N, C-alpha and C positions, 0 to 999 in steps of 0.2 A: 322253589329254587333248586336248580340242579348244579351240583359241584362237578363240573366237567372233568372227565379223565382223559381228554384228548391229548394232553401233554404227556400222559403216561403210556400211550398206546405204542406198541412196537409191531413191526411188520411180521405177521405170523403166516403169511401166504405159503412159505416153504414148508411149514409144519402141517397145515391142514389141506393144502392143495398142491402137493409136491409134483414136479414133473419127473423126478427120479427118486428112488428110495433104495438105500443099501442097508442090509442087516449084517452088522459085524458080530460074528459069533453064531451065525446060522448053523444049525445042528441037525443031524439025522436021529439024535436021541430024543424020543418023544417026551422025556421027562425034563428036558431043558427048555428054558425060555426062548432060546434062539430057534427052536423047532416050532413052538406054538406061534410065535410072531410070524415066522416064515409061512406056515400053513395058512394062517388067517389072512395075511397080506396077499398071498397068491390067489386065495379063493374069494377075495372081497370084491373083485371086479374093478379095481382101480386102473386108470389109464396110465399111471406112472410107469416108467421103466424100473424094473425091479432087479436088484443085484444082490445075490446071496454071497457072503464073504466068510470063508472058513480057511484058516491058515494051513490046514491039512489038505485042502483041495478036494475033500470027499464030497460026493453028491448028496443033496438034501431034497427029499420029496421028489426024487427022480430028475432033479435039475442039477446041472453042473454048477460048481461054485468057483469063486475067484479067491486068490490067496491073500489079497490085500485090498485096502481101499484105494490105493494108488492104481491098481489094476482095474478096479471098478470105475474109477474116473476115466481111464482110457477107454474102457468098454462103453461107457456112457457117452463118449464123444465130447466131454466137457465137465465142468464142476457138478458135483452131486447136490441136490437140494436138501435131502433129509437123510440122516444116518441114525439108525438105532444101534446102541452099544449094549451088547449082551456079553460082557466079559467080567471076570472076577475083579474085585476092588484093586488088587495089586497092579493090574494092567490098565486101569481106567484112564489115568492121565495120558499115558502113551497112546491109547486108542483115541482119546479125544483130540490129541495133536494130529493124529493121522486123519481124522474126520475133517478137521479144519483145513488141513493141507490139501484135502481132496475137494475143497471148496464148499463144504457143507454150510448152508445158511440156517439149518435147524438140526438139533440133536435131541434124540429121546434116549435118556440115560437110564436103562433098566438096572444097571449095576447097583447092588446093595452093599451094605457093610461099610458105610462111610460115616457121615456126621451122626447117624443114629446110634453109633457105637462109641463115640467119644471125640476127644479133642483132635487126635491125629486125623480122623476122618473128616472132621470139620475143616481142618487146615487144607486137606486135599480138595474139598468142595470149594473153598474160597479161591484156591488157585485155579480151579476149573472155571469158575464164574469169571474171573479176571481174563482168562484166555478167550473164553467165548465172546465176551463183550468187546475185547480188543479187536476181534475179527468181524464184529458187526453181526454176529450170529445170535441165535436164541437156543436155550436148553430147557427141556422138561426133565424134572427129577433132580438128582439121581434117586434110586430106590423107588421106582415107579413101575406101573404095569403097562404103560403105553398110552396111545391116543387113538381116537376114532373120529372120523367125520363122514357120516353117512351121505352127506350131500355131494361128496367127491369120491365115495366108495372106498375111503381109506380105512382099513381095518388092521391097525397095527397094535394089537393087544392080545392078551391070553384068551379072551372070550369073544365070540362073535355076538355083536349087539344089534338088535333089530332097529330099523330106521324109524324115525319119528321126529317130533318137534321139541323135545326136551334136551337141553344141554346139561350134562352131569359132570360136575367138577368135584372130585373127591380125593381127600388125603388118605383114605382107607380103601384098599383094594377089595376087601371082603364086603364092606358097606356098598361099594359100587356094584358088586355082583348081586348082592341082596336086592338093591334097588332095581337093577335090570330085570331080575326075575319077577319082582312084584309089579313092575310096570308092564311086563309082557302079559301078565294075568289080566290087566285092565285094558289091553289093547293099545298101550302107550309105547312109544319108541324113542330113540335117542337121535338127536341131530349131531351133537358132538359129545365126546367123552374125553376127559383128561384125568389121568391119574397124577395127582400133584406131586406125590413123593415128598422129598425134602425141600422143595421150593427153593433150591439154591440160586437159580437165576429167575426163571419165570415163576410167578406166584398166582394165587387165585384171582387177584385183582386184574392181572393182565388178561386172563381168560374171560373174566366177566366183561371187561371192556371190549374184547374181541367179539362177544356175542351181541353187542348192542345193534350192530348193523348187519349181523349175519342173517340172511333171509330165511334160512332153514330153522332158526331157533325162535320159539314162541314163549318159552319159559325156561328158567334156570334153576337147577337143583344143586345145592352146595353142601358138602360135608367137609368141615375143616376144623382142625384142633388148634391151629395157630394162625391168626390173621396178623401178618407181619406189619402191615401199614393200615391201621384202623380207619384213618381219615380217608385214605384212598379207597378203601372198601365201601365206605358210605357213599363216596362220589360215584363209584362204578354202579352200585346198586340203584342210586337215584337216576343215573342215566338209563339203566335198563327199565326202571319204572316209567320214566318219561317216554320210552319207546314202546310201552305197552307190554313189556315182558316181565311178569312177576318173578321174584326171587324167593325160593324157599330154602331156609337154612337149617341144617341139623348140626348142632354144635354141642359137644358134651360139656358137662360142668355144672349142671343145675344142682347137683348134690354136694358141691364143694362148699362146706360150711366154714372152712378155715379162712381167717382174715389176718392180715398182717398187723403187727403192732402199730397203732395209729395214735397220733397226738390229738386227734379230734374225734368227737362223736361221729361226724360224717365219715371219717376214715374207717371206723370200726363197723359201720353199717354197710360199707361198700364191699361187695363180693364180685369176683369176675363175671359171674352169670348175670348180675344186675347191670353191669356195664355193657355186656353183649346185648341184653334186652333193650337198653337205652339206644345202642347203636342201631339195632333193628328198627326201633320206632323212628329214629331219625332218617333212616334210609328207606322206610316202607317195605322192609323185608319181613317175610312170614317165618317165624321161628317155630320149629316143631321138635318133638322129643324122640320120635322113633322113625325108622324107615317107613313103616306102615302109614303113619300120619303124613309123612312127606308125599307118598304116592297118592293118598286120599286127596290131598290138596291139589296136586298136579293134575289129577283126574278131573277135579272140579274146575280148574282153570281151563281145561281143554274145551269146555263148552263156549267159552268167550263171554258168558253172561256174568255180570257183576251187580251187586246191590249197592245203592247209594246211601243206605242207612242200615240200621240193625234191628228194624221192626219186622218180625216174622209172624206169619199166620201158620197155625198148625192145623192140618186137615187130617182127621183120624176117623176110623170106623169103630172106635171103642173108647170109652172114657178112660180106661186104665192106661192105654198107650198114649193118649193125649196128655194126661197128667204127668206121666214120666217124661215125655218129650219136652213139656213146658219147663219142668224143673231143670232138665239137662241144658236147655237153651239159655235159661237165665243164668245158670252157673257159668256158662261160656261167654257171658257178657252180651247176649242177645236180649231183645225186648219182645215180650208177648203181650201186646196191648189189647185192651178191650176194644172190640170193633164198634163202630158207631151204629146207632139205630138204622140209619139209612142203608148202610152196607148190609146190616142184618136182614133188612127187608128184601134186598136184592138176592141174598143167599137163600132166604126162606122161599122165595119164588122159584128157585131152581132145585130145591131139595125136598125130601119128603117131610111130613109133618113132625116126625119124631126127632128130627135133627136139632142140634144146639148150634146157634149161630153167633156165639159171643167170641170166643177164642180161648182154647181150641174150638174149632168147628168140628162137631162130632156128628158123623152120618148115622150113628146109632144102628149099625147093621144093615144099612141101605144097600150095601154091595150085593147082598143076596137077592134083593128085590129089584134093584135098578143100578147096575154097575156104572152106567154112564153118569150117575150123580157125582162120582169122583171128578170127572172131567168138567162138569158144569160148575161144581163148587170151586175147582181150581181156576177156571176161567174168570169167575167173578172176583176171586181174591187177587189174582194177578192184575186185573184191570183196575184195581182200586189204588188211589194214591195214599191210602192208609197202610199199605203193606209194601215192604221192600223185597221180600222173598217168602217162599212157602216151603214148609217141611211137611211132607206126606208121611204118615206113620201108621203102622198097624198090620192089617191082614192082607192088603192088596198084593196080588200075585198068587195067593192061595186058591182063588176061584178057578184059575185056568189049569191047575194040576189035575191030571187024569182027564177022563172024558165025561163031561156032564153038560147039562143045559146051561151051566154058568161059564163054560170055557170060552165060547166065541164072544159073548158079551164083554168079558173082561179083556180079551185080546183086542177087541174093537175099541174099548175104553183106553187101553194102553196106547194104541195108535192115535187116538184123539188127544190124549195128554201130550204125546210127543209133538203133535201139530201145534197145539195151543202154546206149549213152552217155546217152540221154535219161532213163533210169530211175535215174540216180545223179548225184552232184554233182562228180565228179572230171573234170578236163579231159582230152580226147583231141585230139591234133594229128597230122595225117598228112603225111608227106613221101613223095612218089612221083615216079617218072619220068613218069607220065602224069596230070598234075593236071587235065586237061580232059576226061578220059574220062567216060562216062555214070555209072560207079560213083562217081566223085568228085563229080559233080554231085549225086548223092543225099546224099553226106556233107555237102556244103556247105549243101544245103537244110535239113539237120538241125542246122546251126550248128556243124559240126565244121570247123575251119580246115584247109585243104589247101594245101601249098606244094611247089614244085619244088625249092627250095633247103633243104637240111637245117639250115643255120645259122639261116635265117629261121624255120623250124619250131621249132627249139630255143629261139630268142629269145622266141617267143610263149609257150612253156611256162614259161620263166623269168619272164616278165612276169605270168603268171597265178598265180604262187606268192604267197600272202598273206604279207606281211612286217610285222613290228611296227615302227611308226614310233618312233624314239628319243624317250624321255621328256624334254620340256623342263620347266623349272620353271613351275608354274602362275602365270599373271599376278598373281593376288592375293598370291602368296608371293614374288614377285621381290624381290630385295634393293633397298632404297632407295639412292639415290646417296650415296656417301661424300664427305667433304670432299676437294677436289682434292689430289692428291699434290704437295707443294711442290717437291721435287726429283726428278730422274730418274736420279741417279747410282746406283751399285751399292749403297751403304749404305742409301739411301732405299728402293730397290727391295727389298732384303733385309728391311728392317724392315717394309715393308708385307706381304710374304708371311708373315713370321714372325708378324705380328699377326693373320693369318687362320688361324693354327694349323698352319702348315707348318714342319716341323723343319729346322734348319740346324745344322752343326757350330759349336761356340763360335768366336767371332771378335772381333777388336778392330781398329779403324782407327788407324794411327800415321802421324805426319808427320815423325818424325825417329828417329834411331838410339836415343836415350835412351828414347823411348816404347816402342820395340821391346823393350829390355832390361827395362823396368818390367813390361811385359805378361808376359814370360816368368818373371820373378822372382816376380810376384804369383800365378802359377798360373791366371791368366785363361784362358790357352790352354796345352795340354799337347802335348808332342812325340809323334809327328812332326808337323811344321808344313807349311803351304802359305803362300807369299807371293804376293799378287796386286797388280800395279800398277794402280791405279784411274785413271779418266779415259780409258780406251781402250774402243772399241766392241767389238772382239774381242781380248781380252787374250791368249789362247793363240796366235793367229796372229802377234801382235807380239812373242812371247817374253816376255810379261809375267806368266807364271805359273810358279812354281818349286815342285816337289813334293818330298816325302820328306826334309825337313830334320830330321835326327835330334837335333841338339844346338844349343846357343847359338852356337857358333863357325860352323857351316855356315849358320845363319840370318842371322847378321851379315854374312857374306861375300855371301850371296845378296841381302840387302837393299842393300848398297853397289853391287852390280852392277846391280840394277834401277834404282836412282836415277841412276847414271852413264849408263846407256844410254837410259832412257826419260823421265827427269825427271818422274815422276808427281806429282800434287799430294798424294797419300797412298798408303799401302799397307795392304791388309787382311791381317792375320796370323790364320790360321785353323788349327784342328785338322784333321789330314788323316784322311779317312774311309778305311776298309778297302775297297778296290775289288776285292780278289781274289775275293770270293764274291758278286758282284752283277752286275746288268745296268744299263747306263746308258741312260736314256730322256730325251727332250725333251718338255716340257709347256709349251704356250704358247697365246696368243690373238692374233688380228689383228682389228682392227675394220674390217669391210667397210662402205662408204658406203651400201649398200642393205640389207644383211641384219644389220648390227650385228656384235657380237663373234662370232668363230668360233674354237672351241677346236681345238687340234692336239695329238695325241700321236704319238710315234714313237720309233724307235730313235735314241738321242742320241749325244752326244760330239762330237768335232771333225769327224767325217765325216758329220754328219747330212744335209747337202745331197747328198753323194755317194750315200749309201745310200737316201735318199728313201723310207724305209719309214714312212709316216705315215697317220693317219686323221683325218678332219675332222668336226666337228659344229657345228651352230648352238648358241651358248651363251646363257644358262647351262644346263648339263646336270646331270642327277642322277648320283650315283656309279654307279648301275646302267648308265646309258648310257656313262659313261666306261669301265666294265669291258668292255662290248661292244666299244668302240673298241679297247681294248688287245688283246682276243682276235682282232680282225680283222687285226692286223698280220702280216706274213710272219714276224716275229720272235717271234710268240706262243709257239711251242714252247720258246724260251729262257726265257720267263716261267713256263712250266708245268713246267720241270724236265727239259728234253731233255739227253741225253748225260750223265746222272748228276748234273746240277746240281740244287741244291735249288730247288723252286718258290718264286717270290717271293710276297710278301704282296700279292696282287692287290687286295684290299679297301683296303689302305693306299694303293696307287698310285692307284686309282680315286678314292678320297676326296681325295687331293691334287689330281688333275686337276679334280674338281668344284669344289674351293675356288678354284682359279685361275680357272675360268670365272665363278664368282660375283664375284670381284674385278674381272674385266673388265666385268661388268654394272654394278658399283657405281662404276666409274671411267670415265665416258664421255670424259674428257679424255685417256685413254691409248689410243693406237692399237695398241700392241704390248706384250705381257707375255710373259716367257719364263723358264723355269727349265731350264737345260741345263748339266750333266747332272743328272737325278734318279737317284740311286743306289738301286736297288731290290734287295731281298734278302728272305730269309725273315723277317728281323727288322723289316721295314717299308720306308719310303721316306724318304730324306734328300735335301734340295736342296743342291747343291754350288755353284751359281752363280745369279745373278738379273739380269734386265735388263728395263727398261721404256722406252717411248718415248712422248713427248707428240705430240699432233696438230700 
């Protein structure tokens, strides 16, 4: 399902394909931004009319300048399309007014020293945004480095960027420069570059949406520290995925261990980075940790080959490299399956007798005897439906170094590997001791990624595996908001969950001992019983839960003890569920300020934070997605019947989790919802406790 961003799209033609460009603050001083932008714009080959504006009227780069944007409009013979503002913060609003008065439909605000410095700057930016939108224009920045569109030869930034097929959208100028350099080393180039700056008007989502139908863009690289509208980000990323344009995200924050004070276990488990990971999973975005990883993956996407699964074959010329590669692959979530006897026979017929044909497939030094065995082995592996991709690892590339009888055979093998790989759709990635050898240059020219580090090679293969984005509820089917929940106590929370079809044991709230005896006598609840002191955030931790009360005498004694120790406003008297043949889970949601409700499932009970076996997804989710989340847990074997246990009713648990996620969507006033524990067994799923928290 694609969450369309069409309603969000704004016309960026004047930004990326302007007919006229004016630089306000053009300068002859090579240390100034107005100089760098002028130099690169003039040298970029754009067909746009270019006007350099300097209030002193001094020449810049040998060209005369105009003293105002009003003069530039006259010289242009009509309204300007694009204006770059390179002036100090004190003159920003006045300059923006001049640009809009000159008819600018797009503004690139290089000016820094605004919102990033405090509230006064933020106020100026808010005023600027209002003025821009009132005029029907768009603005990049402020506090940005500029924009590039190599398909229109627009080079309006501090660095000249080589042409290619990757759109780079970056909130950091230095990261963008780093990426451009790393990409150049791989022969990659840029279709569009946008320095996002403070995202006062246009933000990363606008530019992602603009790349969906941009013919020059084949993949999108994003560095962002703040996604203003998380749901729109997911929608734009899904649109790009549907268009066959993968998105790679570098977002800092994995080391952020700080969590806000939370009323629920779910809240204490949730960190910003887990939410971003859940959003990436929902959107089909590939999240990386470094610029190098980003470029590795972009390079891999450049071949256009993707794997439909995570089963890889490892082709090696030595047992050591094969074993290390297998460990790395498994750690990255890839599978290295044992190959079938039939495939083994086909491989044995193509390789020499010393080879191992299980997986890893070990040529055992055959490269020195018969270099073409690499190509024959690769061809059999790629032709098998048991294999989704191949990792070649080891010495290949070393035989062609220097002049020897082995040089030409390896070069011929490299050409054959390139041909074999090109004739099919499965990815091949090479790890070698000699990544810069002539043989590896042949492979790179054919679009085969080559790496010196086996983990980097394996990470590329993992990224090239096509994964199914979790199903979110379609926007037209999303639940309408419900009336706000009046109270947030246990009884109100329990009633809300029960009203959504979630099963609880029978219970009654009592405020004195007489009501306790009445509940027992009337049969409203049956033994054994549980007593819960209400009004406490974590009842178990405070000793406010008493289990296994088998008769009225023990129930009365327990009630008196709770009242004397904790003075609760009331006590919940509940039938006790049979916990002997079930697994306890936690199901909850936390409302993220950017991405909205996030659903969490995991191993539950009182040690939920200690065990931290959880899975996250952007809510609301379908029961199918909830089931996938449950099966992703380390505890999944317990749910499936490990060690003689009966398998739990996964459909019932998944349905419960989906219902909780819908409740979170219907109640925007609630920042946390939690059921912990959920007792799961072959008979279904029963909620044993409930908690919610208001914003």
